[in-house]
GUROGU-364968 format. One record per residue (C-alpha): residue number from 0; residue in one letter; chain; x, y, z. Coordinates in Angstrom, 2 decimals, padded with zeros to 5 digits, always signed. Layout:
N
@n:NUM res:A chain:A X:X Y:Y Z:Z
...
END
This chain:
126
@n:0 res:X chain:A X:+003.36 Y:+038.81 Z:+080.50
@n:1 res:X chain:A X:+000.23 Y:+036.57 Z:+080.81
@n:2 res:X chain:A X:-001.25 Y:+038.40 Z:+078.01
@n:3 res:X chain:A X:+001.51 Y:+037.70 Z:+075.54
@n:4 res:X chain:A X:+001.26 Y:+033.98 Z:+076.53
@n:5 res:X chain:A X:-002.39 Y:+034.13 Z:+075.39
@n:6 res:X chain:A X:-001.65 Y:+036.22 Z:+072.41
@n:7 res:X chain:A X:+001.14 Y:+033.33 Z:+071.47
@n:8 res:X chain:A X:-001.03 Y:+030.61 Z:+071.91
@n:9 res:X chain:A X:-003.95 Y:+032.27 Z:+070.33
@n:10 res:X chain:A X:-001.61 Y:+033.14 Z:+067.14
@n:11 res:X chain:A X:-000.17 Y:+029.45 Z:+067.27
@n:12 res:X chain:A X:-003.85 Y:+028.16 Z:+067.33
@n:13 res:X chain:A X:-004.95 Y:+030.55 Z:+064.57
@n:14 res:X chain:A X:-002.06 Y:+029.43 Z:+062.46
@n:15 res:X chain:A X:-002.84 Y:+026.00 Z:+063.07
@n:16 res:X chain:A X:-006.38 Y:+026.27 Z:+062.23
@n:17 res:X chain:A X:-005.41 Y:+028.49 Z:+058.78
@n:18 res:X chain:A X:-002.88 Y:+025.47 Z:+057.99
@n:19 res:X chain:A X:-005.82 Y:+022.89 Z:+058.66
@n:20 res:X chain:A X:-008.05 Y:+025.16 Z:+056.16
@n:21 res:X chain:A X:-005.30 Y:+025.54 Z:+053.69
@n:22 res:X chain:A X:-005.10 Y:+021.39 Z:+054.02
@n:23 res:X chain:A X:-008.83 Y:+020.94 Z:+053.66
@n:24 res:X chain:A X:-008.79 Y:+023.28 Z:+050.51
@n:25 res:X chain:A X:-005.79 Y:+021.43 Z:+048.73
@n:26 res:X chain:A X:-007.51 Y:+018.19 Z:+049.65
@n:27 res:X chain:A X:-010.74 Y:+019.33 Z:+047.55
@n:28 res:X chain:A X:-008.03 Y:+020.68 Z:+044.73
@n:29 res:X chain:A X:-006.36 Y:+017.20 Z:+044.86
@n:30 res:X chain:A X:-009.72 Y:+015.48 Z:+044.61
@n:31 res:X chain:A X:-010.72 Y:+017.59 Z:+041.78
@n:32 res:X chain:A X:-007.42 Y:+017.17 Z:+040.02
@n:33 res:X chain:A X:-007.72 Y:+013.37 Z:+040.36
@n:34 res:X chain:A X:-011.09 Y:+013.36 Z:+039.09
@n:35 res:X chain:A X:-009.75 Y:+015.93 Z:+036.11
@n:36 res:X chain:A X:-006.88 Y:+013.05 Z:+035.51
@n:37 res:X chain:A X:-008.82 Y:+010.16 Z:+035.32
@n:38 res:X chain:A X:-011.54 Y:+011.92 Z:+032.99
@n:39 res:X chain:A X:-008.56 Y:+012.72 Z:+030.96
@n:40 res:X chain:A X:-007.37 Y:+009.51 Z:+030.97
@n:41 res:X chain:A X:-010.58 Y:+007.78 Z:+029.95
@n:42 res:X chain:A X:-010.97 Y:+010.43 Z:+026.94
@n:43 res:X chain:A X:-007.37 Y:+009.57 Z:+025.79
@n:44 res:X chain:A X:-008.10 Y:+005.84 Z:+025.85
@n:45 res:X chain:A X:-011.62 Y:+006.25 Z:+024.00
@n:46 res:X chain:A X:-009.78 Y:+008.54 Z:+021.69
@n:47 res:X chain:A X:-006.91 Y:+005.77 Z:+020.79
@n:48 res:X chain:A X:-009.44 Y:+002.97 Z:+020.76
@n:49 res:X chain:A X:-011.39 Y:+005.51 Z:+018.10
@n:50 res:X chain:A X:-008.19 Y:+005.93 Z:+016.15
@n:51 res:X chain:A X:-007.51 Y:+001.98 Z:+016.02
@n:52 res:X chain:A X:-010.92 Y:+001.54 Z:+014.71
@n:53 res:X chain:A X:-010.77 Y:+004.12 Z:+012.17
@n:54 res:X chain:A X:-006.89 Y:+002.80 Z:+011.28
@n:55 res:X chain:A X:-008.33 Y:-000.91 Z:+010.91
@n:56 res:X chain:A X:-011.55 Y:+000.55 Z:+008.68
@n:57 res:X chain:A X:-008.85 Y:+002.13 Z:+006.37
@n:58 res:X chain:A X:-006.92 Y:-000.72 Z:+006.11
@n:59 res:X chain:A X:-009.81 Y:-002.62 Z:+005.28
@n:60 res:X chain:A X:-011.13 Y:-000.46 Z:+002.73
@n:61 res:X chain:A X:-007.48 Y:-000.40 Z:+001.25
@n:62 res:X chain:A X:-007.52 Y:-003.95 Z:+001.00
@n:63 res:X chain:A X:-010.98 Y:-003.93 Z:-000.89
@n:64 res:X chain:A X:-009.90 Y:-001.15 Z:-003.33
@n:65 res:X chain:A X:-006.53 Y:-003.08 Z:-003.99
@n:66 res:X chain:A X:-008.29 Y:-006.30 Z:-004.26
@n:67 res:X chain:A X:-010.40 Y:-005.06 Z:-006.99
@n:68 res:X chain:A X:-007.36 Y:-003.03 Z:-008.83
@n:69 res:X chain:A X:-005.31 Y:-006.34 Z:-008.42
@n:70 res:X chain:A X:-007.95 Y:-008.67 Z:-010.11
@n:71 res:X chain:A X:-008.64 Y:-006.34 Z:-012.99
@n:72 res:X chain:A X:-004.78 Y:-006.42 Z:-013.27
@n:73 res:X chain:A X:-004.73 Y:-010.16 Z:-013.30
@n:74 res:X chain:A X:-007.40 Y:-010.03 Z:-015.89
@n:75 res:X chain:A X:-005.31 Y:-007.82 Z:-017.92
@n:76 res:X chain:A X:-002.32 Y:-009.93 Z:-017.62
@n:77 res:X chain:A X:-004.27 Y:-013.29 Z:-018.96
@n:78 res:X chain:A X:-005.90 Y:-011.12 Z:-021.60
@n:79 res:X chain:A X:-002.26 Y:-010.39 Z:-022.84
@n:80 res:X chain:A X:-000.88 Y:-013.63 Z:-022.23
@n:81 res:X chain:A X:-003.50 Y:-015.03 Z:-024.60
@n:82 res:X chain:A X:-002.87 Y:-012.32 Z:-027.38
@n:83 res:X chain:A X:+000.87 Y:-013.40 Z:-027.26
@n:84 res:X chain:A X:-000.24 Y:-017.04 Z:-027.86
@n:85 res:X chain:A X:-002.34 Y:-016.12 Z:-030.54
@n:86 res:X chain:A X:+000.56 Y:-014.04 Z:-032.13
@n:87 res:X chain:A X:+003.13 Y:-016.81 Z:-031.30
@n:88 res:X chain:A X:+000.69 Y:-019.17 Z:-033.55
@n:89 res:X chain:A X:+000.34 Y:-016.57 Z:-036.36
@n:90 res:X chain:A X:+004.18 Y:-016.01 Z:-036.41
@n:91 res:X chain:A X:+004.67 Y:-019.86 Z:-036.53
@n:92 res:X chain:A X:+002.30 Y:-019.88 Z:-039.79
@n:93 res:X chain:A X:+003.87 Y:-016.55 Z:-041.17
@n:94 res:X chain:A X:+007.33 Y:-018.36 Z:-040.89
@n:95 res:X chain:A X:+006.17 Y:-021.50 Z:-042.72
@n:96 res:X chain:A X:+004.56 Y:-019.15 Z:-045.37
@n:97 res:X chain:A X:+007.97 Y:-017.44 Z:-045.80
@n:98 res:X chain:A X:+009.71 Y:-020.68 Z:-046.04
@n:99 res:X chain:A X:+007.28 Y:-021.64 Z:-048.65
@n:100 res:X chain:A X:+007.71 Y:-018.93 Z:-050.65
@n:101 res:X chain:A X:+011.57 Y:-019.05 Z:-050.39
@n:102 res:X chain:A X:+011.47 Y:-022.46 Z:-051.43
@n:103 res:X chain:A X:+009.58 Y:-021.61 Z:-054.64
@n:104 res:X chain:A X:+011.77 Y:-018.92 Z:-055.55
@n:105 res:X chain:A X:+014.83 Y:-020.98 Z:-054.91
@n:106 res:X chain:A X:+013.08 Y:-023.53 Z:-057.24
@n:107 res:X chain:A X:+011.97 Y:-021.25 Z:-059.85
@n:108 res:X chain:A X:+015.77 Y:-019.60 Z:-060.02
@n:109 res:X chain:A X:+017.06 Y:-023.01 Z:-060.31
@n:110 res:X chain:A X:+014.88 Y:-024.11 Z:-063.22
@n:111 res:X chain:A X:+015.38 Y:-020.70 Z:-064.82
@n:112 res:X chain:A X:+019.46 Y:-021.15 Z:-064.45
@n:113 res:X chain:A X:+018.91 Y:-024.65 Z:-066.08
@n:114 res:X chain:A X:+016.06 Y:-023.98 Z:-068.37
@n:115 res:X chain:A X:+016.45 Y:-022.58 Z:-071.91
@n:116 res:X chain:A X:+020.10 Y:-021.48 Z:-071.56
@n:117 res:X chain:A X:+021.60 Y:-025.09 Z:-070.22
@n:118 res:X chain:A X:+020.90 Y:-026.73 Z:-073.46
@n:119 res:X chain:A X:+021.79 Y:-023.58 Z:-075.69
@n:120 res:X chain:A X:+025.37 Y:-023.54 Z:-073.82
@n:121 res:X chain:A X:+025.66 Y:-027.30 Z:-074.21
@n:122 res:X chain:A X:+024.99 Y:-027.29 Z:-077.74
@n:123 res:X chain:A X:+027.35 Y:-024.00 Z:-078.39
@n:124 res:X chain:A X:+030.29 Y:-025.12 Z:-076.53
@n:125 res:X chain:A X:+029.38 Y:-029.02 Z:-076.97
END
């Protein structure tokens, strides 16, 4: 019976030692896991920062490219406005020319209608 008690005691001690050994192993794994998680967090933060910087650079480049194109478009609009103003001025001159020609034709027609036939008709019909 004494042997059984000592075996029981030694087996309990063995189990306790095994548990303590496993606790130590798990503690080491936990430390490794914690350092791995922290390094991953650091990498994700670094990656996020790089992505933000790349996004800002893309926005700045887009703004530069767009500014150049908007400036070119503004110049084209100004040129079109200038061309339209010149065309309007020429339209006014063209209208004046056509009105002058119409008035000349009116005068010529009236002169023709009153011309040689007017005195002939009066002489004939009296």
